VOBA-1610 file (N, C-alpha, C; in pm, whole numbers, padded with zeros to 5 digits, always signed):
BEGIN
Unk+00084-00119+00000Unk+00000+00000+00000Unk+00088+00124+00000Unk+00033+00236-00037Unk+00111+00359-00037Unk+00149+00399+00105Unk+00066+00362+00203Unk+00095+00394+00343Unk+00081+00267+00423Unk+00193+00213+00466Unk+00192+00085+00534Unk+00120+00094+00667Unk+00110+00214+00728Unk+00041+00233+00854Unk-00110+00229+00839Unk-00156+00213+00716Unk-00299+00207+00691Unk-00362+00089+00765Unk-00284-00015+00794Unk-00336-00134+00862Unk-00320-00126+01013Unk-00280-00014+01065Unk-00246-00005+01206Unk-00367-00011+01298Unk-00487+00008+01244Unk-00606+00009+01330Unk-00686-00120+01324Unk-00624-00228+01273Unk-00690-00359+01273Unk-00603-00457+01352Unk-00661-00570+01386Unk-00590-00669+01467Unk-00479-00736+01387Unk-00381-00796+01456Unk-00273-00867+01386Unk-00323-00977+01292Unk-00431-01045+01329Unk-00484-01151+01242Unk-00538-01094+01111Unk-00612-00984+01120Unk-00664-00920+00999Unk-00549-00867+00914Unk-00453-00806+00981Unk-00335-00753+00911Unk-00260-00865+00839Unk-00249-00980+00904Unk-00178-01095+00845Unk-00246-01138+00715Unk-00379-01142+00718Unk-00454-01178+00597Unk-00433-01077+00486Unk-00436-00948+00520Unk-00421-00843+00419Unk-00283-00848+00353Unk-00180-00871+00434Unk-00045-00880+00377Unk-00029-01006+00293Unk-00098-01112+00332Unk-00094-01237+00253Unk-00155-01212+00115Unk-00269-01144+00111Unk-00335-01117-00017Unk-00249-01026-00104Unk-00178-00932-00040Unk-00097-00836-00114Unk+00032-00897-00164Unk+00101-00972-00079Unk+00236-01019-00113Unk+00242-01159-00171Unk+00156-01249-00123Unk+00159-01387-00171Unk+00061-01409-00286Unk-00061-01365-00269Unk-00163-01384-00373Unk-00150-01280-00485Unk-00076-01172-00457Unk-00053-01072-00561Unk-00174-00989-00597Unk-00267-00973-00502Unk-00382-00887-00529Unk-00336-00742-00543Unk-00406-00665-00621Unk-00368-00525-00643Unk-00384-00445-00515Unk-00316-00331-00509Unk-00326-00245-00391Unk-00469-00199-00368Unk-00538-00169-00476Unk-00676-00122-00462Unk-00767-00232-00409Unk-00743-00357-00452Unk-00823-00470-00404Unk-00801-00492-00255Unk-00675-00490-00212Unk-00644-00510-00071Unk-00698-00396+00012Unk-00696-00277-00042Unk-00753-00162+00030Unk-00903-00182+00049Unk-00970-00237-00053Unk-01113-00266-00041Unk-01138-00373+00065Unk-01054-00478+00067Unk-01065-00580+00171Unk-01052-00518+00310Unk-00957-00430+00323Unk-00930-00364+00451Unk-01055-00290+00502Unk-01118-00212+00416Unk-01236-00137+00456Unk-01355-00230+00479Unk-01369-00333+00395Unk-01480-00428+00411Unk-01470-00504+00542Unk-01349-00545+00579Unk-01331-00621+00704Unk-01352-00532+00826Unk-01311-00408+00819Unk-01338-00315+00930Unk-01489-00302+00950Unk-01561-00286+00841Unk-01707-00274+00850Unk-01768-00402+00908Unk-01721-00516+00862Unk-01774-00646+00904Unk-01754-00667+01054Unk-01633-00648+01103Unk-01605-00675+01243Unk-01666-00570+01336Unk-01678-00448+01291Unk-01747-00348+01371Unk-01896-00383+01384Unk-01955-00430+01274Unk-02093-00474+01280Unk-02109-00589+01379Unk-02019-00688+01373Unk-02029-00804+01462Unk-02017-00763+01608Unk-01933-00668+01638Unk-01921-00622+01777Unk-02053-00563+01827Unk-02124-00496+01737Unk-02256-00444+01773Unk-02355-00559+01784Unk-02351-00650+01687Unk-02444-00763+01682Unk-02427-00853+01804Unk-02304-00871+01848Unk-02277-00952+01967Unk-02292-00871+02096Unk-02341-00748+02081Unk-02368-00658+02194Unk-02241-00626+02274Unk-02130-00619+02204Unk-02006-00575+02268Unk-01985-00424+02254Unk-02057-00364+02158Unk-02047-00220+02133Unk-02185-00168+02098Unk-02201-00036+02108Unk-02327+00026+02067Unk-02313+00082+01927Unk-02426+00110+01865Unk-02426+00160+01727Unk-02371+00301+01719Unk-02370+00372+01831Unk-02316+00508+01832Unk-02165+00505+01804Unk-02120+00602+01730Unk-01977+00611+01696Unk-01927+00484+01628Unk-02005+00439+01530Unk-01972+00314+01459Unk-01829+00313+01408Unk-01789+00423+01346Unk-01656+00428+01283Unk-01541+00434+01382Unk-01573+00447+01509Unk-01467+00451+01610Unk-01454+00320+01688Unk-01534+00220+01652Unk-01528+00092+01723Unk-01392+00027+01701Unk-01329-00011+01809Unk-01195-00070+01805Unk-01202-00217+01762Unk-01126-00253+01658Unk-01120-00393+01617Unk-00976-00445+01620Unk-00890-00377+01695Unk-00752-00424+01709Unk-00744-00547+01799Unk-00854-00576+01873Unk-00854-00689+01964Unk-00920-00814+01906Unk-00954-00811+01778Unk-01016-00928+01716Unk-00914-01042+01715Unk-00947-01150+01789Unk-00854-01262+01797Unk-00917-01387+01738Unk-00846-01498+01750Unk-00893-01623+01689Unk-01022-01672+01753Unk-01038-01652+01882Unk-01161-01695+01950Unk-01282-01620+01895Unk-01264-01491+01869Unk-01372-01412+01811Unk-01408-01466+01673Unk-01307-01491+01591Unk-01330-01539+01454Unk-01396-01677+01454Unk-01356-01762+01551Unk-01409-01899+01555Unk-01559-01904+01585Unk-01610-01804+01655Unk-01751-01809+01693Unk-01845-01752+01586Unk-01787-01702+01476Unk-01871-01646+01369Unk-01941-01759+01293Unk-02073-01747+01282Unk-02153-01848+01214Unk-02211-01790+01083Unk-02260-01881+01000Unk-02319-01839+00872Unk-02436-01744+00895Unk-02514-01771+00999Unk-02629-01684+01029Unk-02585-01542+01061Unk-02467-01527+01123Unk-02416-01394+01153Unk-02384-01318+01025Unk-02334-01391+00927Unk-02299-01328+00799Unk-02426-01288+00724Unk-02532-01368+00737Unk-02660-01328+00679Unk-02710-01198+00743Unk-02691-01187+00874Unk-02731-01064+00944Unk-02651-00945+00891Unk-02523-00967+00866Unk-02437-00861+00812Unk-02486-00818+00674Unk-02521-00914+00589Unk-02569-00881+00455Unk-02702-00807+00461Unk-02787-00843+00559Unk-02913-00771+00576Unk-02885-00627+00621Unk-02788-00611+00710Unk-02747-00478+00755Unk-02698-00393+00638Unk-02621-00454+00549Unk-02570-00381+00433Unk-02683-00335+00342Unk-02781-00423+00322Unk-02892-00391+00232Unk-02989-00293+00296Unk-03019-00313+00425Unk-03123-00236+00491Unk-03073-00103+00547Unk-02961-00106+00617Unk-02911+00016+00682Unk-02816+00094+00594Unk-02732+00022+00522Unk-02633+00089+00437Unk-02681+00112+00294Unk-02793+00052+00260Unk-02852+00065+00126Unk-02753+00023+00016Unk-02673-00078+00045Unk-02578-00129-00054Unk-02650-00206-00164Unk-02614-00180-00288Unk-02669-00256-00401Unk-02608-00396-00403Unk-02670-00484-00485Unk-02623-00622-00494Unk-02475-00632-00530Unk-02430-00544-00620Unk-02291-00549-00664Unk-02197-00522-00548Unk-02231-00425-00464Unk-02146-00391-00349Unk-02147-00504-00247Unk-02264-00561-00222Unk-02272-00672-00126Unk-02198-00794-00179Unk-02204-00816-00308Unk-02133-00930-00367Unk-01982-00915-00350Unk-01933-00790-00360Unk-01790-00767-00341Unk-01749-00798-00197Unk-01835-00761-00102Unk-01805-00788+00038Unk-01812-00938+00068Unk-01902-01008+00004Unk-01907-01155+00019Unk-01778-01217-00033Unk-01731-01167-00145Unk-01605-01217-00202Unk-01489-01196-00105Unk-01486-01081-00040Unk-01384-01052+00060Unk-01391-01151+00175Unk-01511-01175+00227Unk-01527-01267+00340Unk-01491-01410+00301Unk-01522-01448+00180Unk-01485-01582+00134Unk-01333-01599+00133Unk-01264-01497+00085Unk-01117-01503+00084Unk-01062-01504+00226Unk-01123-01426+00314Unk-01077-01416+00453Unk-01089-01550+00525Unk-01207-01609+00521Unk-01228-01735+00594Unk-01158-01853+00526Unk-01147-01848+00394Unk-01071-01952+00324Unk-00926-01952+00370Unk-00869-01833+00390Unk-00730-01824+00434Unk-00711-01890+00570Unk-00799-01862+00665Unk-00782-01918+00799Unk-00826-02064+00808Unk-00916-02106+00719Unk-00961-02245+00720Unk-00866-02337+00643Unk-00828-02295+00521Unk-00744-02380+00436Unk-00595-02358+00457Unk-00554-02232+00468Unk-00411-02203+00477Unk-00357-02215+00619Unk-00421-02144+00711Unk-00375-02147+00851Unk-00425-02271+00925Unk-00537-02327+00877Unk-00597-02447+00937Unk-00625-02428+01087Unk-00680-02313+01120Unk-00710-02283+01261Unk-00861-02280+01288Unk-00942-02301+01185Unk-01087-02303+01201Unk-01141-02444+01184Unk-01239-02480+01268Unk-01301-02612+01256Unk-01401-02617+01142Unk-01458-02502+01107Unk-01552-02494+00995Unk-01541-02359+00929Unk-01584-02354+00804Unk-01580-02231+00726Unk-01723-02178+00715Unk-01755-02067+00780Unk-01894-02018+00782Unk-01944-01968+00647Unk-01854-01944+00553Unk-01899-01896+00421Unk-01896-02006+00317Unk-01866-02128+00360Unk-01863-02239+00265Unk-02002-02260+00206Unk-02013-02249+00077Unk-02142-02266+00010Unk-02229-02143+00011Unk-02178-02033+00066Unk-02256-01908+00069Unk-02265-01848-00071Unk-02386-01822-00116Unk-02406-01763-00248Unk-02388-01612-00241Unk-02335-01555-00348Unk-02324-01410-00357Unk-02454-01352-00410Unk-02488-01230-00371Unk-02607-01164-00428Unk-02598-01160-00580Unk-02709-01185-00644Unk-02708-01187-00790Unk-02690-01046-00845Unk-02602-01035-00941Unk-02575-00906-01004Unk-02637-00905-01142Unk-02720-00806-01165Unk-02781-00793-01298Unk-02674-00752-01398Unk-02655-00836-01497Unk-02554-00807-01599Unk-02613-00715-01706Unk-02550-00604-01726Unk-02594-00511-01829Unk-02487-00499-01935Unk-02529-00465-02055Unk-02432-00450-02162Unk-02344-00329-02135Unk-02216-00340-02164Unk-02126-00227-02138Unk-02157-00108-02227Unk-02149+00010-02170Unk-02169+00131-02248Unk-02038+00168-02315Unk-02046+00205-02442Unk-01923+00231-02517Unk-01949+00337-02625Unk-01841+00400-02668Unk-01848+00493-02780Unk-01857+00414-02910Unk-01938+00463-03004Unk-01938+00397-03134Unk-01819+00449-03215Unk-01803+00400-03335Unk-01685+00434-03415Unk-01678+00584-03443Unk-01791+00645-03480Unk-01791+00789-03510Unk-01756+00871-03386Unk-01809+00832-03272Unk-01781+00905-03148Unk-01633+00892-03109Unk-01578+00773-03132Unk-01436+00751-03101Unk-01347+00837-03189Unk-01382+00845-03317Unk-01304+00928-03409Unk-01316+01075-03373Unk-01435+01116-03331Unk-01457+01255-03288Unk-01369+01287-03167Unk-01364+01198-03070Unk-01286+01220-02949Unk-01138+01239-02982Unk-01086+01157-03073Unk-00944+01163-03107Unk-00910+01282-03198Unk-01010+01338-03263Unk-00982+01444-03361Unk-00978+01583-03299Unk-01013+01594-03170Unk-01023+01727-03109Unk-00936+01744-02985Unk-00823+01677-02981Unk-00734+01690-02865Unk-00641+01809-02886Unk-00638+01899-02790Unk-00550+02015-02802Unk-00499+02052-02663Unk-00434+02166-02652Unk-00383+02211-02523Unk-00233+02196-02512Unk-00179+02240-02399Unk-00034+02242-02378Unk+00027+02102-02377Unk-00054+02002-02340Unk-00003+01865-02331Unk-00076+01774-02430Unk-00105+01830-02549Unk-00189+01756-02643Unk-00126+01624-02688Unk+00006+01619-02702Unk+00070+01494-02746Unk+00052+01384-02639Unk+00071+01424-02515Unk+00052+01328-02405Unk-00092+01283-02395Unk-00184+01379-02398Unk-00325+01347-02380Unk-00378+01265-02497Unk-00331+01295-02618Unk-00374+01219-02735Unk-00327+01074-02724Unk-00205+01054-02678Unk-00154+00917-02663Unk-00233+00843-02557Unk-00268+00910-02448Unk-00348+00846-02343Unk-00481+00797-02399Unk-00551+00885-02469Unk-00680+00847-02528Unk-00664+00737-02632Unk-00557+00745-02710Unk-00533+00646-02814Unk-00505+00508-02754Unk-00430+00503-02647Unk-00401+00375-02582Unk-00528+00313-02522Unk-00612+00396-02461Unk-00738+00345-02408Unk-00826+00289-02519Unk-00839+00366-02627Unk-00934+00330-02732Unk-00884+00220-02826Unk-00754+00205-02837Unk-00699+00106-02929Unk-00650-00021-02860Unk-00612-00008-02735Unk-00552-00123-02666Unk-00635-00174-02549Unk-00736-00098-02509Unk-00823-00145-02402Unk-00754-00155-02268Unk-00660-00064-02239Unk-00588-00070-02112Unk-00678-00031-01995Unk-00648-00089-01880Unk-00706-00041-01755Unk-00634+00087-01716Unk-00699+00168-01632Unk-00638+00292-01584Unk-00507+00261-01512Unk-00508+00163-01423Unk-00388+00130-01346Unk-00275+00083-01437Unk-00310+00016-01546Unk-00208-00033-01640Unk-00142+00082-01715Unk-00223+00180-01754Unk-00168+00296-01824Unk-00078+00378-01732Unk-00124+00399-01608Unk-00047+00477-01512Unk+00090+00414-01486Unk+00094+00282-01479Unk+00217+00212-01440Unk+00316+00194-01555Unk+00281+00236-01676Unk+00372+00222-01789Unk+00501+00300-01767Unk+00614+00233-01792Unk+00745+00298-01786Unk+00805+00306-01925Unk+00901+00393-01941Unk+00972+00404-02070Unk+01030+00269-02112Unk+01076+00193-02014Unk+01136+00063-02042Unk+01035-00033-02106Unk+00908-00016-02071Unk+00804-00107-02118Unk+00769-00089-02264Unk+00800+00029-02321Unk+00754+00059-02456Unk+00870+00065-02556Unk+00981+00003-02520Unk+01097+00005-02609Unk+01072-00077-02735Unk+00992-00180-02724Unk+00965-00268-02837Unk+00815-00275-02863Unk+00780-00332-02974Unk+00640-00358-03008Unk+00628-00508-03038Unk+00564-00588-02954Unk+00466-00551-02852Unk+00529-00488-02728Unk+00445-00411-02656Unk+00491-00349-02533Unk+00448-00436-02414Unk+00510-00413-02300Unk+00481-00492-02181Unk+00380-00420-02092Unk+00276-00491-02052Unk+00172-00437-01966Unk+00172-00516-01836Unk+00165-00445-01724Unk+00152-00509-01593Unk+00008-00493-01547Unk-00065-00605-01546Unk-00207-00601-01515Unk-00237-00635-01371Unk-00360-00681-01346Unk-00403-00715-01212Unk-00317-00827-01155Unk-00288-00816-01026Unk-00206-00918-00962Unk-00064-00921-01013Unk-00019-00808-01069Unk+00118-00796-01125Unk+00144-00897-01237Unk+00038-00943-01301Unk+00055-01035-01414Unk+00091-00956-01539Unk+00195-01002-01606Unk+00242-00932-01726Unk+00183-00995-01852Unk+00156-00909-01949Unk+00115-00957-02081Unk+00172-00862-02184Unk+00169-00901-02308Unk+00219-00816-02415Unk+00105-00778-02507Unk+00105-00653-02552Unk+00006-00609-02650Unk+00077-00538-02764Unk+00022-00555-02882Unk+00080-00492-03000Unk+00017-00355-03022Unk+00098-00262-03063Unk+00049-00129-03095Unk+00021-00120-03245Unk-00098-00072-03280Unk-00128-00052-03422Unk-00064+00077-03471Unk-00081+00108-03597Unk-00008+00220-03659Unk-00043+00354-03594Unk-00172+00377-03567Unk-00212+00506-03510Unk-00151+00524-03371Unk-00140+00415-03296Unk-00083+00423-03161Unk+00068+00442-03168Unk+00134+00377-03262Unk+00279+00394-03280Unk+00310+00539-03315Unk+00230+00597-03404Unk+00254+00737-03443Unk+00233+00831-03324Unk+00128+00804-03247Unk+00100+00887-03129Unk+00213+00874-03027Unk+00264+00755-03010Unk+00374+00732-02917Unk+00501+00805-02962Unk+00530+00796-03091Unk+00649+00864-03145Unk+00643+01014-03123Unk+00525+01073-03145Unk+00510+01217-03128Unk+00528+01257-02981Unk+00474+01177-02892Unk+00487+01209-02750Unk+00631+01190-02701Unk+00700+01086-02751Unk+00836+01059-02706Unk+00933+01172-02746Unk+00901+01243-02853Unk+00985+01357-02892Unk+00988+01461-02780Unk+00878+01471-02706Unk+00868+01565-02595Unk+00915+01501-02465Unk+00871+01376-02442Unk+00903+01309-02315Unk+01053+01291-02295Unk+01126+01258-02399Unk+01270+01233-02385Unk+01350+01360-02355Unk+01290+01477-02376Unk+01359+01603-02347Unk+01338+01650-02203Unk+01246+01584-02132Unk+01215+01625-01995Unk+01318+01565-01899Unk+01381+01649-01821Unk+01481+01603-01725Unk+01412+01562-01596Unk+01415+01432-01569Unk+01352+01377-01450Unk+01411+01240-01421Unk+01407+01201-01294Unk+01454+01068-01255Unk+01342+00965-01264Unk+01221+01011-01291Unk+01108+00919-01297Unk+01116+00831-01421Unk+01095+00700-01405Unk+01094+00610-01521Unk+00961+00608-01594Unk+00862+00682-01541Unk+00725+00675-01593Unk+00716+00728-01736Unk+00630+00664-01814Unk+00603+00713-01949Unk+00525+00844-01943Unk+00423+00846-01860Unk+00338+00966-01850Unk+00370+01043-01724Unk+00395+01173-01743Unk+00437+01258-01632Unk+00334+01367-01604Unk+00334+01410-01479Unk+00253+01525-01439Unk+00333+01653-01462Unk+00274+01765-01431Unk+00346+01892-01444Unk+00466+01899-01351Unk+00461+01821-01243Unk+00573+01818-01148Unk+00683+01720-01190Unk+00670+01665-01309Unk+00768+01571-01363Unk+00777+01441-01283Unk+00664+01405-01221Unk+00652+01277-01153Unk+00544+01195-01223Unk+00532+01069-01185Unk+00432+00983-01250Unk+00293+01045-01238Unk+00223+01048-01347Unk+00090+01107-01349Unk-00004+01027-01260Unk-00099+01095-01196Unk-00189+01028-01103Unk-00312+00973-01174Unk-00379+00879-01105Unk-00505+00825-01157Unk-00606+00937-01182Unk-00617+01027-01084Unk-00718+01131-01095Unk-00691+01226-01210Unk-00562+01254-01234Unk-00529+01345-01344Unk-00566+01283-01479Unk-00540+01154-01495Unk-00578+01087-01620Unk-00730+01087-01636Unk-00801+01059-01527Unk-00947+01063-01532Unk-00996+01202-01574Unk-00929+01304-01522Unk-00967+01442-01554Unk-00942+01472-01701Unk-00830+01424-01754Unk-00798+01444-01896Unk-00907+01382-01983Unk-00946+01260-01948Unk-01051+01191-02025Unk-01183+01264-02012Unk-01220+01301-01891Unk-01348+01369-01868Unk-01356+01500-01945Unk-01247+01578-01943Unk-01247+01707-02012Unk-01263+01690-02162Unk-01197+01591-02219Unk-01207+01569-02363Unk-01343+01513-02402Unk-01401+01430-02318Unk-01535+01380-02345Unk-01637+01493-02340Unk-01627+01575-02236Unk-01721+01687-02220Unk-01708+01787-02335Unk-01586+01811-02378Unk-01563+01905-02488Unk-01633+01861-02616Unk-01646+01730-02633Unk-01711+01676-02753Unk-01855+01634-02728Unk-01909+01679-02612Unk-02048+01652-02576Unk-02077+01502-02571Unk-01979+01426-02525Unk-01995+01281-02508Unk-02022+01258-02360Unk-02149+01250-02324Unk-02191+01248-02185Unk-02213+01104-02137Unk-02178+01079-02013Unk-02205+00949-01953Unk-02097+00846-01974Unk-01979+00891-02015Unk-01869+00798-02040Unk-01756+00825-01940Unk-01660+00733-01935Unk-01552+00743-01838Unk-01430+00669-01893Unk-01324+00667-01814Unk-01203+00593-01854Unk-01236+00447-01882Unk-01311+00385-01792Unk-01340+00243-01810Unk-01429+00219-01931Unk-01513+00317-01964Unk-01597+00303-02082Unk-01512+00305-02209Unk-01395+00371-02205Unk-01305+00368-02320Unk-01247+00228-02338Unk-01223+00159-02228Unk-01179+00019-02235Unk-01289-00067-02297Unk-01413-00042-02255Unk-01526-00112-02317Unk-01530-00084-02467Unk-01505+00042-02501Unk-01509+00080-02643Unk-01406+00003-02724Unk-01282-00002-02676Unk-01177-00074-02748Unk-01216-00220-02769Unk-01266-00283-02663Unk-01302-00425-02673Unk-01416-00446-02772Unk-01516-00359-02765Unk-01632-00373-02853Unk-01595-00349-02999Unk-01516-00246-03026Unk-01477-00217-03163Unk-01391-00329-03222Unk-01302-00383-03139Unk-01221-00495-03187Unk-01307-00615-03222Unk-01408-00640-03138Unk-01494-00756-03162Unk-01584-00734-03283Unk-01638-00612-03294Unk-01735-00586-03401Unk-01670-00567-03537Unk-01555-00499-03540Unk-01495-00464-03668Unk-01371-00548-03702Unk-01307-00603-03602Unk-01183-00676-03628Unk-01199-00825-03638Unk-01323-00875-03620Unk-01349-01018-03623Unk-01257-01092-03526Unk-01238-01034-03409Unk-01153-01094-03306Unk-01237-01194-03228Unk-01188-01318-03212Unk-01264-01416-03136Unk-01250-01385-02987Unk-01341-01439-02909Unk-01352-01400-02769Unk-01229-01442-02688Unk-01165-01551-02723Unk-01047-01594-02647Unk-00928-01502-02675Unk-00915-01456-02797Unk-00810-01359-02828Unk-00836-01230-02753Unk-00962-01189-02750Unk-01000-01067-02677Unk-00970-01082-02528Unk-00993-01201-02475Unk-00962-01227-02334Unk-00814-01204-02305Unk-00730-01250-02395Unk-00585-01233-02377Unk-00545-01086-02390Unk-00605-01017-02485Unk-00573-00875-02505Unk-00608-00793-02382Unk-00725-00821-02323Unk-00773-00743-02210Unk-00715-00788-02077Unk-00654-00905-02075Unk-00596-00953-01950Unk-00699-01004-01852Unk-00810-01063-01903Unk-00913-01118-01816Unk-00871-01259-01771Unk-00892-01289-01643Unk-00866-01424-01595Unk-00974-01520-01643Unk-01097-01474-01641Unk-01211-01560-01675Unk-01267-01524-01812Unk-01296-01626-01890Unk-01355-01603-02022Unk-01494-01541-02010Unk-01565-01575-01902Unk-01700-01521-01884Unk-01699-01369-01871Unk-01591-01313-01818Unk-01579-01168-01808Unk-01572-01105-01946Unk-01504-01172-02037Unk-01486-01118-02173Unk-01612-01132-02256Unk-01693-01233-02227Unk-01806-01263-02314Unk-01911-01154-02319Unk-01906-01061-02224Unk-02001-00949-02227Unk-01979-00862-02350Unk-01859-00867-02406Unk-01828-00783-02522Unk-01875-00845-02653Unk-01930-00965-02645Unk-01974-01030-02767Unk-02115-00988-02806Unk-02169-00889-02738Unk-02302-00840-02772Unk-02300-00780-02913Unk-02410-00790-02980Unk-02422-00732-03114Unk-02551-00653-03122Unk-02557-00563-03216Unk-02674-00477-03228Unk-02791-00553-03287Unk-02910-00498-03269Unk-03030-00563-03323Unk-03022-00575-03475Unk-02962-00476-03541Unk-02952-00482-03687Unk-02862-00597-03730Unk-02756-00624-03652Unk-02668-00736-03686Unk-02740-00868-03665Unk-02823-00874-03560Unk-02901-00996-03537Unk-02998-01019-03653Unk-03063-00910-03697Unk-03156-00922-03808Unk-03083-00967-03934Unk-02964-00912-03958Unk-02885-00952-04075Unk-02851-01100-04070Unk-02826-01150-03949Unk-02792-01292-03936Unk-02910-01379-03979Unk-03030-01340-03936Unk-03148-01417-03976Unk-03173-01405-04127Unk-03156-01284-04180Unk-03180-01261-04322Unk-03080-01337-04408Unk-02958-01359-04355Unk-02854-01424-04435Unk-02867-01576-04440Unk-02959-01630-04361Unk-02981-01775-04367Unk-03018-01813-04510Unk-02944-01907-04574Unk-02971-01942-04714Unk-03113-01994-04738Unk-03174-02048-04634Unk-03311-02097-04651Unk-03409-01982-04673Unk-03365-01862-04639Unk-03448-01744-04656Unk-03476-01717-04804Unk-03391-01770-04894Unk-03403-01742-05037Unk-03499-01838-05108Unk-03542-01941-05035Unk-03635-02036-05096Unk-03773-01973-05105Unk-03833-01976-05221Unk-03961-01910-05244Unk-04066-02012-05285Unk-04064-02126-05222Unk-04156-02234-05259Unk-04285-02221-05179Unk-04399-02228-05249Unk-04527-02218-05182Unk-04575-02358-05141Unk-04648-02362-05028Unk-04703-02488-04983Unk-04820-02531-05071Unk-04835-02659-05086Unk-04947-02710-05165Unk-05076-02691-05087Unk-05182-02659-05163Unk-05312-02646-05100Unk-05368-02784-05065
//
């Protein structure tokens, strides 16, 4: 984590799990940070549920004393109560509750399977709240071309390359931020994805040209930072600054309701629709662990579905039935 003292307000057992997920399992910093907040919420709730604390000053409830005996007495019914609390009091949507269930599954699995200190796993067989799957929102081809055609400003070469990488390569925000000069020396370039897993992606001609134009400026900047993208302070550009660059360019072109992640959706959708890329290749390009995650991009428009029916060769038969 950026601040190692961030775990100072949880018990040694919780801290041990968080460091295991970060260092051994290779979970991203953002994922472990989410686990940290989810577990604080969970154990604070249990202290209230077990009548060890009152609901007043919820965020100040001490969980540094959570020990193995406390963890051992947690039952499946207690977790159901927690999920009800999330839905009823916290107004958490299914997606948020499902993320917290995933955290608890990892937590209890670690102490049951790895540490072998639990007699039973209270989340074994626990179903996650169902998440309604919706089609990803994305820019169409004309909107994508419009976005790339109107980049200007003092850092237009940098900003244009950022947009081009999102739209052509489908990078995650964290992947773009972490790019170093060393990573882009060759084509394909090296990408460090979730869990520090590396993959290679090829740059198409428009991206190579954008990179060349930006490197003419980047190589003249005197800095010790190895980062490809720099802030005005000549340090690695922040997540928020990249988000701001994308938001400003989208707003300038009246493209409302989109975001950095929607540009990743756009790249995946355009590759699938126009490039005849099969879903397994797309999975590798995007760095998805599960094929089911990638399959959401295989959606097609109603007109394409209609064309598929119309193209059936049996459609050309004009034989009338006998009376």
